[in-house]
N, C-alpha and C positions, 0 to 999 in steps of 0.2 A: 063734140064738134062734129058737124056734118061736112061732107064733102059738097062743093058747089055744083049745081046743075045736076046732070044725069050721071056723073061719075059714081062708081060703086067701088068699094073696098073688098078685094078678094078675102075670102074666108082664111082666117089665121093671120092675116096682115094687120099691122097697125101704123098710124101715122106718127112722125116725130116732128115736135114743133122746134123750129130753128130759132124762134124768138120767144120771149115770155109774153104771155097774154095777160092783161089787166084782169085781176080777180082770181088767178091761180094762187094757190098757197105759197108757191116759191117766189112769186113776182116781188112781193115786199121785200124779201130778204136780198134778192139780187139787185134791186133798185137801191137799197141801202148801202150795200157793198160798193156799188158803182159810184153813188154820190159821195160817200165817205172817202173813197180813194181819190176822187177829183179834188174835194176840199183839202185833203191832206196834201196834195200835190201843189196846191196854190197857197200855202202858207197858213192854213187854219190848223189848230190843234183841237183834239177831242178832249172834252172835259171828262175827268175821272168819275164823276158822279153819275153820268148816264151815257149811253152810246149814241144819242141823237142831238147832243148840243155840242156846238163847235164855237171856238173863239178866235179872233184874229186881233193882234194889237200891232200898231205902227207908230213909230216915233217920227214926227215931222220935223223938218229942219228948224223950226221955232222952238222945238223942245216939247211941244204938246203931244200927248199920247191919244191916238185914235182908237177906239175899241168897237168891235163888232161882235155880237152874239147872235147865233143862228141856231134854231131848234127845228128839226125836220122830223115830221111824223107821217109816214106813208107819202101822200101827195100834198100836205099841208106844211107851211112853214111860218115861223115867227122870227122877225128880225128886230134886234134892238141896237142902237148905235148912239154915240155921242158926236158924230161928225156927219155933217150934211153931204159932204163929198163921197164918204163911204156908202150912204144910203142911196 
């Protein structure tokens, strides 16, 4: 990463990124940790079969069960549901 403009980094000094940059090796791991935490806080549960698939089930007042499956891989996602309102 280069400094903008005419800025020069003194010899023996380094820059520290305060945010993750897309494309760094650690970015995918930290993104997964953040999105997984958010999903778990909002009622999703992680499937034991893998770390990227989450499900959420809600029983409606009429007794029907709404299901939502969400698989996230880096910046792509697949959603499957049996309920139009969920989708």
